[in-house]
N, C-alpha and C positions, 0 to 999 in steps of 0.2 A: 504494500501500500503505499510505505513512506518512498519508495522508487518511482512508482507512479506519478506521486505528487509532485516531486522534483523534477520528472521530465515533462510534465503537463506546465509546471511554472518556467522551465526553461525555455520550453516551446512559445508559452505566451510572452515571456520577457523577450526572446529574439524579435517576435511579431511586433510588441509594444515598442521595443528600442528603436525601429525603424521608423515611427510616425512620431515620436517623442522629441520635444526640443528641451534641452536644459539650461538652467541658467544659474548664474551665481550674484548674490545680492548681498550687501553689507547687513549686519545684524546693527539693532539700535536699542538703546535705552537698558533695561534690565536685562533683556535676551543678551545683548552685546557684552554685558557685565558679566553674565553667567557663562558663556562660551568662552570670554576672553581670558578670565581668569581660570576656569576649569579644562579648557580644550586647548588653549592658547592660539585662538584663531579670531577674526573679526567677520567672516564671511560664512554665509550659509548656500547649500546647493538647494534647488527645488525645480519641478516641472514648470515650464514655460505657461503652461495651461492653468496653474495655482497662482500665478503672481497677483491675480486680482483678490484672491482669497485671504493671503498672506498681507496685502497692502495695508499701510498704515488708516487707521482709523481712530475715533475719538476714543475708543477702548481696548486697541490693539494697535501698539507701537513698538513692534518688533522685530521687523525687517523693512528696511527701506527700499521699497521696488521701484522707486524712480530713479534708482542708482543701479539696477541689475545690467549685467552683461551676457549674452548669450554664451554657454560654453561649447568649445569642440567635443562633439560626442567622443573622440579617441582619448580625450583628457579624463572623461567621466567613465569609460570601458573598465571594469575590474578594480575599481578603485574604492577603497575602504572608507565608511565614516567611522569617527571617533563616536558619534552620537547619532543615531536615527530618531526622530522625535516626530510621531505621526499623530494625526488629529481627525476628528469626526467635522466634516465641512458643514454640517447642519449647525454647527456651534462656533463662535469665534475663537481662533486659535490662543490659547494660554490662559486668556480672561475668563471665557466660558469653557473652555474644553482644555485642562491643564496639559492634555496629550498623554502619550504613551513614549517612553524613553526607552530605546534599546541600546545598550553598549558592547554588544557581543559583536564579532565579527560579521558585520553586514555589508556588502558593497553598495555602492551610490544607486545603481540600476534596482537593486531589489529593494532598498529603503524606499525610494522614490515611487517605485510602481506598486508598492507592497506585496512582492513576491517573494517573501524569504521565509523560513521555517522560526518558528517560536513555541513557546508553551501552547497547549491546547485551547485553554481559555483565550489567549490572547490572538492566536491564530483563527479563532471563529469570529470574534470581534472584528479584527482587521479584514478578513474574507467578506464578511457582511458589508463593510465599507467598501471594499475594492469593488465587489457585486454591483453596489447601486451608485457607485461612481461619487461616493462621499468621502473617499480617501483623501487625505494630503499630508505629505511628509516635509521636512528640512534634514537633509544631512550636513552636520558638521564635518567637513572633510578631514582626513587625514594631513599630515604635515607635507606628504609627498604630492597631495592633490591640491595645495594651497595655491593660491594665484601665482601663475608662472608664466606669463602669457599667452596661454593657450586660449584666451577669449576669441571668439570667431568676431 
């Protein structure tokens, strides 16, 4: 069963990656303080399609989406996230939905598309959000992934 799930996730990831644009944005305010002190970076990666969800509003000042830059897909491929932080898009990120933080070895593609293995309860919640297109995530990139001129 686990093998079949991984194969299905890999196939979905390949098909999904072909149509996904990735972007890098600076974090701001409290989220910036958190990721700069805990993960030693100031940027997050997200799917281009989720920029408006993470955009600043009166109760969501975590990602400065006005300063985003498109990422080269080759830069994202296989890169690890120090933190994968995912949310239910029916709620405001962080203030309405504190999100679920995954600090295990998760690649950026797996994190941002929701196609990775976790514990069963987490997997069921995340899978339901992915299926209903209510999943959004931020990847705090590993040091080797951080801004290195691979912006498109």
